[in-house]
C-alpha positions in Angstrom: -11.8 0.7 1.0 -10.9 -2.5 2.7 -7.9 -3.3 1.7 -7.9 -7.1 2.3 -10.1 -7.8 -0.5 -7.3 -5.7 -2.8 -4.8 -7.3 -4.1 -0.2 -6.1 -3.6 -0.6 -4.4 -7.5 -4.1 -2.7 -7.1 -3.0 -1.5 -4.1 0.5 0.0 -5.4 -1.5 1.6 -8.3 -3.8 3.1 -5.6 -1.2 4.0 -4.1 0.9 5.8 -7.2 -2.3 7.8 -7.8 -2.8 9.0 -4.5 0.6 10.5 -5.0 0.1 12.1 -8.6 -3.5 13.6 -6.8 -1.7 15.8 -3.7 0.8 16.2 -5.6 -1.1 17.8 -8.3 -5.0 18.7 -7.5 -5.5 21.6 -5.6 -7.5 19.8 -2.5 -9.8 20.9 -0.4 -8.0 20.5 3.6 -10.2 18.0 4.2 -9.9 15.8 1.5 -5.5 15.9 1.3 -5.8 14.0 5.0 -8.3 11.9 3.1 -6.5 11.0 0.6 -3.7 10.9 3.2 -5.1 8.6 5.4 -5.7 6.3 2.8 -2.2 6.7 1.4 -0.8 5.8 5.0 -3.4 3.0 5.1 -2.5 1.8 1.5 1.0 2.1 2.9 0.9 -0.2 5.4 -0.7 -2.8 4.0 1.9 -3.0 1.2 4.6 -3.1 3.6 2.9 -5.8 5.5 2.2 -8.0 2.5 6.2 -7.6 1.7 7.4 -8.6 5.4 5.1 -11.2 4.9 5.9 -12.3 1.6 9.3 -12.3 2.2 9.3 -14.3 5.2 7.4 -17.1 3.1 11.1 -16.7 0.9 12.8 -17.0 4.0 11.0 -19.9 5.1 11.2 -21.9 1.8 15.0 -21.1 1.8 15.6 -22.7 4.8 13.9 -25.7 3.9 15.7 -26.0 1.1 19.3 -25.5 2.6 
């Protein structure tokens, strides 16, 4: 899955879905690993997005100060 074409809100929603799937379903080991890997990639994408937006906000504050 290409997370770069996904916006932040879509990524968070998918991450929540994966969490529910991992907590509630009796998945085979390989399926669990695949879901976990997708979740970690989504987590990284969301974290990088938040850091980027935080940096942008700090730039705006610095410019206006």
